[in-house]
N, C-alpha and C positions, 0 to 999 in steps of 0.2 A: 455530405462528402467527408470521408474519413481523413484524418490528419496522419497520425502515426501512433504506434503503440509506444507506451512509455517503457524505458529500460528498467531493469530490476534495481539498478543503483539509484535511479531517480525516485522510485517508489519507496525504497528503504530509507533514503535520506529524508524524505518528507515525513515518514512515520516517526523517525528518530527525532526530528525537529519538533513535531507536534506533540508527541507523547513520551519521548525518551524510552524508558523501559516499561511503559504501561500500554494501555489500549487506546487507539485513536478511532474516533467515530468516522464512518464512511463519509458523512456530509462535510467534515473538515477537509478531507482529501479532494472532494468534488470542488470545494471552493479554492483549494490550493492549485488545482490543475484545471482552471476554468477554460483555458484555451484548447484543451483536449476534449474531444467529444465524449458524451456520457457512455456511449457504447465502447469506445476505445479504452476509456478508463476502467470500465467493468471487465473488459477482456484482459487488460494489463494486470489488474489486481487478481483475477482468477488464475492467470498464468503464474504469478508469484506464489499464490497459495498452493497450486499443484506442484510447483517445484520445491515446496517445503520451506520457503523463505519467510512466509508470513503465516500467522495463525489467524483464522477467521472465526469469530464468535458472534452469536446473537445475544444481545442483552435482554434483560427483563422488560425493557421498554419497546422491544421489537426492532431496534436498530441494529445494524451490523457494525462490528468493531474489528480492528486489525491491530496486531502486535507482531514484532519480529520474533522469529524462532531462533534457536541457537545457531542454525545454519545461516539465517539471515544476518545475525550479528557478526558472524565470521566474514561474510561478504561485505557488510557495511564498514567493518574496521580496516579492510584492505584499501590502500590508496587507489584512487580512481585514475 
């Protein structure tokens, strides 16, 4: 049963808290949003990447990493 998709602001705030201006490993986000289903988290992250708010990179270890893009920082700095 799906819960809800995460909002862009929630995802951006989590990445800023975990990695600030660096890259955050996907597993850290999974632990952070435990209550959200795996599928919904994957869809929320993909949506933020497609909108240009997050950068998605594959590390040399094969894991997926996320960081805020310049557009993501603009949205993150706005008051919620």
